[in-house]
C-alpha positions in Angstrom: 94.2 141.4 83.9 94.4 142.0 87.6 95.6 138.7 89.2 93.2 139.2 92.1 90.2 139.4 89.8 87.8 136.4 89.9 87.9 134.4 86.7 85.4 135.5 84.1 82.7 132.9 83.6 81.1 134.6 80.6 82.0 137.6 78.5 80.3 139.6 75.7 82.9 141.5 73.7 81.9 144.3 71.3 78.5 142.7 70.6 76.6 144.4 67.7 73.1 143.4 66.6 70.6 145.2 64.3 67.1 144.3 63.1 66.8 146.2 59.9 67.3 149.9 60.8 66.9 149.2 64.5 70.3 148.9 66.3 69.5 146.7 69.3 73.1 146.2 70.6 75.9 148.7 69.8 79.4 147.6 70.9 78.1 146.0 74.1 80.6 144.5 76.6 79.6 142.4 79.6 81.9 140.6 82.1 80.4 138.1 84.5 82.7 136.7 87.1 82.5 133.2 88.6 80.1 133.0 91.5 78.8 136.5 90.9 75.2 137.8 90.6 75.5 140.4 87.8 72.3 142.5 87.4 71.5 143.7 83.9 69.3 146.8 83.9 67.7 149.1 81.3 64.4 150.4 80.1 62.3 148.1 77.9 63.9 148.2 74.4 67.3 149.0 75.9 68.8 145.8 74.3 69.0 143.6 77.4 66.9 140.7 76.0 68.8 140.9 72.6 72.1 140.6 74.5 71.1 137.6 76.6 69.5 135.9 73.6 72.8 136.2 71.8 74.6 134.7 74.9 72.1 131.8 74.8 72.4 131.2 71.1 68.9 132.4 70.2 70.3 135.2 68.1 73.5 135.5 66.1 75.5 138.6 66.7 76.4 140.7 63.7 79.8 141.6 65.2 81.7 140.8 68.4 82.2 137.5 70.2 81.1 135.5 73.2 83.7 134.0 75.5 83.2 131.3 78.1 86.0 130.9 80.7 88.2 133.2 78.6 87.8 131.1 75.4 85.9 132.4 72.3 82.9 130.2 71.5 80.4 130.0 68.7 76.8 130.4 69.8 74.7 129.3 66.9 71.8 127.7 68.9 70.7 127.1 72.5 72.2 123.7 72.1 75.6 125.3 71.9 74.9 127.4 75.0 73.8 124.3 76.9 77.0 122.5 75.8 78.9 125.3 77.3 76.9 125.0 80.5 74.8 128.1 80.1 71.2 127.9 81.1 68.4 130.4 80.7 65.0 130.9 82.4 62.8 133.1 80.2 60.3 135.6 81.5 57.6 133.5 79.8 58.3 130.0 80.8 59.2 127.4 78.2 57.5 124.4 79.8 55.2 121.7 78.4 52.1 122.1 80.6 50.8 118.5 80.2 54.1 116.8 81.1 55.2 116.2 84.7 57.9 118.1 86.5 60.4 115.3 85.9 59.5 115.0 82.2 60.0 118.7 81.7 63.3 118.8 83.5 65.0 115.8 81.8 63.4 116.5 78.4 66.2 116.0 75.8 68.6 114.6 78.3 66.7 111.6 79.7 68.2 108.8 81.8 67.2 105.5 80.1 67.0 101.8 80.9 68.1 99.1 78.5 66.4 99.4 75.2 66.4 103.2 75.4 63.3 103.3 77.6 62.9 106.4 80.0 63.9 105.5 83.5 61.3 107.7 85.1 61.9 106.6 88.7 65.6 107.4 88.4 64.9 110.7 86.8 62.3 111.6 89.5 64.7 110.7 92.3 67.4 112.9 90.7 65.0 115.8 90.4 63.9 115.4 94.0 67.5 115.3 95.3 68.3 118.4 93.1 65.4 120.3 94.5 66.3 119.5 98.1 70.0 120.5 97.5 69.1 124.0 96.2 66.0 124.7 98.2 63.8 124.3 95.2 61.6 121.5 96.3 58.8 120.5 94.0 56.8 117.3 93.5 58.6 115.5 90.7 55.4 113.7 89.7 53.2 116.7 89.6 51.8 117.9 86.2 53.3 121.3 85.4 50.0 123.0 84.5 48.6 122.2 88.0 51.5 124.0 89.7 51.4 127.6 90.9 53.5 130.1 89.0 56.3 130.2 91.6 56.7 126.4 91.4 56.7 126.4 87.6 59.7 128.8 87.9 61.4 126.3 90.2 61.0 123.7 87.4 62.7 126.1 84.9 65.7 126.7 87.2 66.0 123.0 88.1 66.0 122.2 84.4 69.2 124.3 83.9 70.8 122.9 87.1 70.0 119.4 85.9 72.2 120.1 82.9 74.9 121.4 85.3 74.8 125.0 84.2 77.7 127.1 85.4 76.0 130.3 84.2 72.3 131.0 84.7 70.5 133.8 82.9 67.3 134.9 84.6 65.0 137.2 82.7 62.6 139.0 85.0 62.5 136.0 87.5 60.4 137.8 90.1 57.9 139.4 87.8 55.2 136.9 88.7 56.3 135.9 92.2 54.8 136.9 95.6 56.9 138.8 98.1 57.5 135.5 100.0 58.4 133.6 96.8 60.8 136.5 95.8 62.6 136.3 99.2 63.0 132.6 98.8 64.3 132.9 95.2 66.9 135.5 96.3 68.1 133.1 99.0 68.3 130.3 96.4 70.4 132.5 94.1 72.8 133.3 96.9 73.2 129.6 97.6 73.9 128.9 93.9 76.7 131.5 93.8 78.2 130.0 96.9 78.7 126.8 94.8 80.3 128.8 92.0 77.3 129.4 89.7 77.3 132.8 87.9 74.0 134.5 87.5 72.9 137.2 85.0 69.8 138.8 86.7 67.5 140.9 84.5 64.9 142.8 86.5 63.1 146.2 86.8 62.9 145.9 90.6 65.7 148.1 91.9 65.2 147.1 95.5 66.1 143.5 94.6 69.2 144.6 92.7 70.5 146.5 95.7 69.7 143.5 97.9 71.3 140.7 95.8 73.6 141.9 93.0 77.4 142.0 93.2 77.7 144.1 90.1 75.3 146.1 87.9 75.5 146.8 84.2 73.1 149.4 82.9 72.0 149.6 79.2 70.2 152.4 77.4 69.2 152.5 73.7 71.4 149.5 72.8 74.6 150.7 74.6 76.2 150.1 78.0 76.0 153.4 79.8 77.5 152.3 83.1 78.8 149.5 85.3 78.5 150.0 89.1 78.7 148.4 92.5 75.3 148.3 94.3 77.0 149.4 97.5 78.0 152.7 95.8 74.5 153.7 94.5 70.8 153.6 95.4 67.4 153.2 93.7 67.3 156.8 92.5 70.8 156.6 91.1 70.1 153.3 89.2 66.8 154.7 87.8 68.6 157.8 86.5 71.2 155.7 84.8 68.5 153.6 83.1 66.3 156.4 81.9 68.8 159.3 81.5 66.9 161.6 83.8 65.7 161.7 87.4 62.8 159.5 88.0 60.0 159.8 90.6 59.9 156.4 92.2 56.9 157.3 94.4 54.2 159.5 92.8 53.1 162.5 94.9 49.3 162.7 95.2 46.8 164.8 97.1 44.3 163.5 99.6 41.4 161.7 98.0 38.0 163.2 97.9 35.7 160.2 97.3 32.2 160.8 95.9 29.4 158.5 95.1 29.7 154.7 94.8 30.5 153.7 91.2 31.0 150.0 91.6 29.1 147.9 94.1 29.7 144.1 94.3 27.5 142.1 96.6 27.9 138.5 97.7 29.7 137.5 94.5 30.4 133.8 93.9 32.6 132.8 91.0 34.4 129.6 90.0 37.9 129.2 88.6 39.0 127.3 85.5 38.8 124.0 87.4 35.3 124.7 88.7 36.5 125.3 92.2 35.2 128.3 94.2 37.4 131.3 93.5 35.3 134.1 95.1 33.0 133.4 98.1 30.3 135.8 99.0 32.7 138.6 98.0 31.5 142.2 98.6 33.1 145.5 97.7 32.3 149.1 97.0 34.5 151.5 95.0 33.8 155.3 95.0 34.5 157.9 92.4 37.7 159.8 93.0 39.5 157.0 94.9 42.0 154.3 94.2 41.0 151.1 95.9 43.9 148.6 96.0 43.4 144.8 96.2 46.4 143.2 97.9 46.9 139.5 98.0 49.0 136.5 97.1 48.2 135.6 93.5 45.7 132.8 93.1 43.3 134.0 95.8 40.6 135.1 93.4 42.0 138.4 92.0 42.0 137.2 88.4 38.5 135.8 88.6 37.3 139.1 90.2 38.5 141.2 87.4 37.2 138.8 84.8 33.8 138.7 86.4 33.5 142.5 86.5 34.6 142.8 82.8 32.3 140.1 81.5 35.0 137.5 80.8 33.8 135.1 83.4 30.3 134.0 84.4 28.9 134.4 87.9 27.5 131.6 90.0 25.6 134.1 92.1 25.7 137.7 93.4 25.4 141.1 92.0 27.7 143.6 90.2 26.2 147.1 90.0 27.5 150.1 88.1 25.6 152.9 89.8 22.1 151.4 89.7 22.6 149.2 86.7 23.1 145.4 87.1 26.0 144.3 85.0 26.0 140.5 85.5 25.2 138.7 82.3 26.3 141.6 80.1 28.9 141.0 77.4 32.4 142.4 77.5 31.4 145.1 74.9 28.3 146.1 76.8 30.3 146.5 80.0 32.9 148.6 78.1 30.2 150.7 76.7 28.8 151.3 80.2 32.0 153.2 81.1 34.3 150.5 82.4 37.9 150.7 81.3 40.2 147.7 81.7 44.0 147.4 81.8 44.3 143.6 81.8 46.7 141.4 83.7 47.8 139.6 80.5 48.5 142.3 77.9 49.4 139.8 75.2 46.3 137.7 75.6 43.6 140.2 76.6 45.1 143.7 75.9 46.4 143.7 72.4 45.9 142.1 69.0 49.6 141.6 68.2 49.5 141.4 64.4 47.3 144.5 64.2 48.9 147.9 63.9 49.5 150.2 66.9 46.8 152.5 65.5 44.2 149.8 65.3 45.0 148.7 68.9 44.6 152.2 70.1 40.9 152.2 69.0 40.0 148.6 69.7 37.2 149.6 72.0 35.9 152.4 69.8 36.6 151.4 66.2 32.9 151.0 65.5 32.0 154.6 66.8 32.2 157.9 65.0 34.6 159.4 63.9 36.4 156.0 63.4 33.5 154.5 61.5 30.8 156.0 59.3 27.9 153.8 58.1 29.9 150.7 59.0 32.9 151.9 57.0 36.3 152.3 58.6 37.6 155.9 58.6 41.4 155.4 58.3 42.3 159.1 58.5 40.4 159.6 61.8 42.0 156.4 63.3 45.5 157.5 62.3 44.9 161.1 63.7 43.8 159.7 67.0 46.6 157.2 67.1 49.2 159.9 66.4 47.8 162.1 69.2 47.8 159.2 71.7 51.3 158.0 70.8 52.6 161.5 71.5 50.5 162.1 74.6 51.4 158.7 76.2 55.0 158.7 75.0 54.6 155.4 73.1 57.9 154.7 71.4 57.3 153.2 68.0 58.8 153.8 64.6 55.3 154.0 63.1 51.7 153.8 64.2 51.4 151.3 61.3 53.8 148.8 62.8 52.3 145.7 64.4 51.7 146.0 68.2 53.7 142.8 68.8 56.9 144.6 67.7 56.7 147.0 70.7 58.7 146.5 73.9 56.7 145.5 77.0 56.6 149.0 78.4 55.3 150.4 75.2 52.7 147.7 74.8 51.5 148.7 78.3 51.4 152.4 77.3 49.3 151.5 74.2 46.7 149.8 76.5 46.8 152.6 79.0 46.4 155.2 76.3 43.4 153.3 74.9 41.7 152.7 78.2 42.3 156.2 79.6 41.5 158.2 76.5 37.7 157.8 76.5 35.1 158.7 79.0 34.8 156.1 81.8 33.6 156.1 85.3 35.5 153.0 86.5 39.0 151.8 85.6 40.1 148.3 86.4 43.9 148.1 86.5 45.2 144.5 86.9 49.0 144.2 87.4 49.4 147.5 85.4 53.2 147.7 85.7 54.2 144.0 85.5 57.5 143.5 83.7 58.0 147.2 82.7 60.8 149.6 83.4 61.0 152.3 86.0 60.3 155.1 83.5 57.2 153.4 82.2 56.1 152.6 85.8 56.4 156.3 86.8 54.2 157.2 83.8 51.5 154.5 84.4 51.3 155.4 88.1 50.8 159.1 87.2 48.0 158.2 84.8 46.2 156.2 87.4 46.4 159.1 89.9 45.3 161.6 87.2 42.3 159.4 86.5 41.4 159.3 90.2 41.8 163.1 90.4 39.4 163.4 87.4 36.7 161.6 89.4 37.2 158.1 88.0 36.8 155.2 90.4 40.0 153.1 90.2 40.2 149.4 91.3 43.9 148.5 91.4 44.8 144.8 91.6 48.5 144.2 92.0 50.9 141.6 93.4 53.4 144.5 94.0 52.8 145.5 97.6 54.8 148.7 97.2 52.5 149.7 94.3 49.4 149.1 96.4 50.7 151.1 99.3 52.0 153.9 97.1 48.9 154.5 95.0 45.9 153.3 97.0 43.6 155.4 99.2 42.0 152.3 100.6 43.3 148.7 100.6 41.4 145.5 100.8 43.3 142.3 101.4 42.0 139.2 99.6 42.6 135.7 101.0 41.0 132.5 99.7 38.4 134.4 97.7 37.3 136.8 100.5 38.2 140.3 101.6 39.6 139.7 105.1 40.3 143.4 105.8 39.5 146.8 104.4 41.0 150.1 105.7 42.5 153.4 104.6 46.1 152.7 103.4 47.7 154.6 106.2 46.1 152.4 108.8 48.0 149.3 107.5 51.6 148.4 108.0 53.6 146.2 105.5 53.8 143.5 108.2 50.1 143.5 108.8 49.2 143.3 105.1 51.8 140.5 104.6 50.3 138.5 107.5 46.8 139.0 106.1 47.9 138.0 102.6 49.4 134.7 103.8 47.1 133.7 106.6 43.9 135.8 106.5 44.8 137.1 110.0 46.9 140.0 111.2 
């Protein structure tokens, strides 16, 4: 070993892991130095999550070993990982919603008074001090389910720091954060490494990798295909390493030629889950042959807007017109039948039926129509034929159309939803966070499908927390703030700074 090399905080050596015939990790090596941010990149299904799950003791490797500070260790459970001062923040948070911030952070490692009673005040004070120390301030007495997503993530990170983690594994940590929250998190990560904490950073956002990482390991199809220094590459180079081909990071599109108004929303008022006003006299028109992007910090009414249009949330007042037809009060099926396609924000909850096959999920909105049903009887051959066609057309990577949809990677789940929603006649497509948590190859594909829909005359309403996505795809942009559209203009009339100011204050 080079004497000048920083000590290795964590190593994966020759890791192999298979699930039946699927080889998830094939002789994978990873070396993370002390005080280093090490980005781990790869397409969905490349083996990243399997590797970090082995490092955190959630999976047991078939072959190979894990070393902490140069010593081989047995990782049979997360408890073993925590004992070796390894913490992990999962993409889907592992918090107890009804408990307080403090209770979540100290759970399993609680300070107690005499008699074994939880010393809540001492715990709350420690949590508050920890938050101030690392720039992760959060009210220690707040109930987790009442916190915005960004603050819930702070709780997850603080939980690992409370257990004095020397290595922190972050799986897609910025997937649900606003641009401002992302910038803050990256600053926090730098402050952690300054104190000697090592970070494994899994993300699909290449700009963040170039901004924050000290070293990058790229995986493809279960193998490490390269280790590089961010200073020696760029977004295009990283994308090509991940996918194995050149990737278009910004889709080329012609000038829009909008036609008639397809969707007309007038003075819409909608409540959120806490019966607070989410949309306030909200009005919007979307025309055929255009992509209208909604930009805004999450929690300003975007989710309620999409749910109101798709029949998943009742209206207080206002009107939703498809052409001349009033849609308020219609069921989700009636709205779908009227020609509204929907790529939902939460693909697991609203987009797929996980235990059902890929084939069944591809016809969820049409299974009761011919040729997939005849006199109420399911026509399996027709369903399988359609599924095979869509899997090929949309490049869904699955061993079989009969496999449960839950077995697919995130990007392939999203492709199944896109294939279903774009493969039948529709006049309006609602795309809510369509590329959240998916890799650059899948992002390129989904973006191209949205532009193709627009060019075919479909009206596209794009709701995304990714400002780059909004600016790249949209022909017009509306900025939402506290349930109102505070600005609407052609995309080229906005600057990033103007949109950012409108998103956070309602004023440019």
